[in-house]
C-alpha positions as CSV (number, residue, x, y, z in Angstrom):
1,M,2.3,-0.3,-1.2
2,R,-1.3,-0.9,-0.2
3,L,-4.3,0.6,-1.9
4,L,-8.1,0.5,-1.3
5,L,-10.2,0.4,-4.5
6,A,-13.8,1.4,-4.1
7,E,-15.6,0.8,-7.4
8,D,-19.2,-0.6,-7.7
9,E,-18.8,-1.8,-11.3
10,K,-17.4,-5.2,-10.6
11,E,-16.0,-5.9,-14.1
12,L,-14.1,-2.6,-14.0
13,S,-13.0,-3.3,-10.4
14,N,-11.6,-6.7,-11.3
15,A,-9.7,-5.2,-14.3
16,L,-8.3,-2.5,-12.1
17,V,-7.3,-4.9,-9.4
18,A,-5.5,-7.1,-11.9
19,V,-3.5,-4.1,-13.4
20,L,-2.6,-2.7,-9.9
21,K,-1.4,-6.1,-8.6
22,H,0.6,-6.6,-11.8
23,N,2.3,-3.3,-10.9
24,N,3.2,-4.4,-7.4
25,Y,0.4,-2.9,-5.4
26,S,-1.5,-4.8,-2.7
27,V,-5.2,-4.0,-3.2
28,D,-8.4,-4.4,-1.2
29,A,-11.5,-4.0,-3.4
30,V,-14.9,-3.0,-2.2
31,Y,-18.1,-2.2,-4.1
32,N,-20.0,0.3,-2.0
33,G,-19.4,3.4,0.1
34,L,-20.3,1.8,3.4
35,D,-17.7,-0.9,3.0
36,A,-15.2,1.7,1.7
37,Y,-15.7,3.8,4.9
38,D,-15.3,0.7,7.2
39,Y,-12.2,-0.4,5.5
40,I,-10.6,3.0,5.6
41,I,-11.4,3.4,9.3
42,G,-10.1,-0.1,10.1
43,A,-6.8,-0.2,8.3
44,E,-3.8,1.7,7.0
45,Y,-3.6,2.5,3.3
46,D,-1.0,4.3,1.2
47,G,-3.7,5.5,-1.2
48,I,-7.4,5.3,-1.9
49,V,-9.1,5.1,-5.3
50,L,-12.7,6.1,-4.8
51,D,-15.6,6.1,-7.2
52,I,-18.0,9.0,-6.7
53,M,-21.2,7.2,-7.7
54,M,-21.6,4.2,-5.3
55,P,-24.5,2.6,-3.4
56,G,-24.7,3.0,0.3
57,L,-22.6,6.1,0.6
58,D,-21.4,8.1,-2.4
59,G,-17.7,8.7,-2.7
60,L,-17.8,12.4,-1.7
61,T,-19.6,11.5,1.5
62,V,-17.0,8.8,2.3
63,L,-14.3,11.3,1.6
64,E,-15.9,14.0,3.7
65,R,-16.3,11.6,6.7
66,I,-12.7,10.3,6.6
67,R,-11.3,13.8,6.4
68,E,-13.4,14.9,9.4
69,K,-11.8,12.0,11.3
70,G,-8.4,13.4,10.4
71,I,-7.5,10.6,8.0
72,Q,-5.2,12.2,5.4
73,T,-4.5,9.2,3.2
74,P,-4.3,10.4,-0.5
75,V,-7.5,9.9,-2.4
76,L,-8.0,9.7,-6.2
77,L,-11.6,10.1,-7.2
78,L,-13.0,8.3,-10.2
79,T,-16.0,10.0,-11.8
80,A,-18.2,9.7,-14.8
81,K,-19.1,13.3,-14.3
82,A,-17.1,15.8,-16.4
83,Q,-18.7,18.9,-15.1
84,V,-16.3,21.4,-13.5
85,E,-18.6,21.8,-10.5
86,D,-18.3,18.1,-9.6
87,R,-14.5,18.2,-9.9
88,I,-14.4,21.3,-7.7
89,A,-16.6,19.6,-5.1
90,G,-14.3,16.6,-4.9
91,L,-11.2,18.7,-4.6
92,D,-12.8,21.0,-2.0
93,T,-13.9,18.0,0.0
94,G,-10.3,16.8,0.3
95,A,-9.5,14.7,-2.8
96,D,-5.9,14.8,-4.0
97,D,-6.8,14.2,-7.6
98,Y,-9.5,13.0,-9.9
99,L,-9.9,11.0,-13.1
100,T,-12.8,11.0,-15.4
101,K,-14.2,7.8,-16.9
102,P,-13.3,6.3,-19.3
103,F,-9.6,6.5,-18.7
104,A,-6.4,4.8,-19.8
105,M,-4.8,2.4,-17.3
106,G,-1.5,4.1,-17.9
107,E,-2.9,7.4,-16.8
108,L,-4.5,5.8,-13.7
109,L,-1.1,4.3,-12.7
110,A,0.6,7.6,-13.3
111,R,-1.9,9.5,-11.1
112,I,-1.6,7.0,-8.3
113,R,2.2,7.2,-8.4
114,A,2.1,11.0,-8.4
115,M,-0.5,11.1,-5.6
116,T,1.4,8.7,-3.3
117,R,4.7,10.4,-4.2
118,R,3.5,13.8,-3.0
119,R,2.5,12.3,0.3
120,A,5.9,10.6,0.7
121,E,8.1,13.2,-1.0
122,F,10.2,13.4,2.1
123,S,10.9,9.7,1.9
124,P,14.2,8.7,0.2
125,N,14.3,6.2,-2.7
126,T,16.6,4.1,-0.5
127,L,16.5,2.9,3.1
128,K,19.5,1.8,5.0
129,V,19.8,-0.2,8.2
130,G,23.3,-1.5,9.2
131,N,25.2,-2.4,6.0
132,V,22.0,-3.1,4.0
133,T,20.5,-0.7,1.5
134,L,17.0,-1.2,0.1
135,D,16.4,0.4,-3.3
136,R,12.7,1.2,-3.2
137,E,12.5,1.8,-7.0
138,R,14.2,-1.5,-8.1
139,F,13.2,-3.8,-5.2
140,V,16.8,-4.6,-4.6
141,I,18.8,-5.1,-1.4
142,S,22.6,-4.5,-1.4
143,T,25.7,-4.5,0.6
144,K,29.3,-4.1,-0.4
145,N,29.3,-7.9,-0.9
146,G,26.6,-7.8,-3.6
147,E,22.9,-7.4,-4.3
148,T,19.8,-9.4,-4.8
149,K,16.3,-8.6,-6.1
150,L,13.2,-9.0,-3.9
151,G,9.8,-10.2,-4.8
152,N,6.9,-7.9,-4.3
153,K,5.7,-9.3,-0.9
154,E,9.4,-9.7,0.2
155,F,10.0,-6.1,-0.5
156,Q,6.9,-4.9,1.3
157,V,7.7,-7.0,4.4
158,L,11.3,-5.8,4.6
159,E,10.4,-2.2,3.8
160,M,8.0,-2.2,6.7
161,L,10.6,-3.7,9.1
162,M,13.2,-1.2,8.0
163,L,10.9,1.7,8.4
164,N,10.3,0.4,12.0
165,R,13.7,-0.8,12.9
166,N,14.1,-2.1,16.5
167,I,10.3,-2.0,16.8
168,L,8.3,-5.2,17.2
169,I,5.8,-5.5,14.3
170,S,3.0,-8.0,15.0
171,T,2.3,-10.8,12.6
172,E,-1.3,-9.6,12.4
173,R,-0.2,-6.1,11.4
174,L,2.1,-7.4,8.7
175,M,-0.7,-9.7,7.4
176,E,-3.2,-6.8,7.4
177,K,-0.9,-4.2,5.8
178,I,0.6,-6.4,3.1
179,W,-1.9,-9.2,2.3
180,G,-5.1,-7.2,3.2
181,F,-8.4,-8.1,4.8
182,D,-9.6,-10.4,2.1
183,A,-6.4,-12.4,1.6
184,E,-7.0,-16.1,1.2
185,A,-3.5,-16.8,2.6
186,E,-3.1,-18.2,6.1
187,I,-1.3,-16.1,8.6
188,S,1.6,-18.6,8.4
189,V,2.5,-17.0,5.1
190,V,4.2,-14.2,7.0
191,W,6.7,-16.7,8.5
192,V,7.3,-18.1,5.0
193,Y,8.2,-14.7,3.6
194,I,10.4,-13.8,6.6
195,S,12.3,-17.0,5.9
196,Y,12.8,-16.0,2.2
197,I,14.0,-12.6,3.3
198,R,16.4,-14.0,5.9
199,K,18.0,-16.2,3.2
200,K,18.5,-13.2,0.9
201,L,19.9,-11.0,3.7
202,S,22.4,-13.8,4.4
203,A,23.3,-14.1,0.7
204,V,24.5,-10.5,0.6
205,G,26.3,-10.7,3.9
206,A,23.9,-8.4,5.8
207,D,24.8,-7.4,9.3
208,V,21.1,-7.1,10.2
209,E,18.7,-9.9,11.4
210,I,15.0,-10.4,11.7
211,K,14.3,-11.6,15.2
212,A,11.1,-13.4,16.0
213,S,9.1,-13.1,19.2
214,R,7.2,-16.3,19.3
215,G,3.5,-15.9,18.7
216,V,3.9,-12.1,18.6
217,G,5.8,-10.7,15.6
218,Y,9.2,-9.7,14.2
219,T,11.9,-7.0,14.7
220,L,14.7,-5.9,12.4
221,E,17.9,-5.3,14.3
222,V,21.6,-4.8,13.6
223,K,23.5,-7.8,14.8
224,E,25.6,-7.2,18.0
C-alpha cells in the first residue's frame, strides 16, 4: 500500500517514514504543500497523510484543490490545532480523518488502517486467480499444494498484477506505484522481484504465470 506523507518537520517526517515502512507501507515524503499537490496529481496513492501547517500551500488548500479535481484518495490531516473550528474546516473540506499533535504512533497507524479500509471495504481479504489465493492480511500465497509467505515488495507487485489480471502493467507503473518517485532503486529491480515471485508461484504449484512483454511490462494469466 502506497502513502504520501506531507510533513514539513523533517525529523518528525523521518520518524514517521521509518514507522510506516516498518509496517509494510511504501511512502513518498514531501515537506511542503506545493510538492504535496504535485505528487498527488502525478501519482496514485492509497492514502495521504497531510500536515495542515506547511510552507508553499497549507494542507487545507492542498486538500481543497485535489477534491476539486475529483481525487478522492483518503486523507488524514495532521494538525497542531486543537480548536473545534479547525477540525470542522478540515472535515468540511474533504478530509477523512484528523489527528492532533502530539500523537502516538500506534494511533496514527490505526487511523491509517481505518481510513484506507473504509475506502476499500468492498475489497475482500483474499484475492484468487486460477488456483492461487493471496491472503492480503498475512502476505501469503497458497494453493492446495501448500503456501508460502511473500516479502513486502513481492506482495505489492503480485497484488497489483492479480487486481489487473490479463492486463499489461508497464514496468514504469509498477516502479512508480510500489517503489515511488524518489526510490533509489533502478528500474531493473522490478524484474528481480518478478523473478522472486515466479519462483514462489512455482513452489506452490500455481497454475498462473507472469508473462513479460519485453521492454514494456508484465501480465498475470492463467496457464493454458
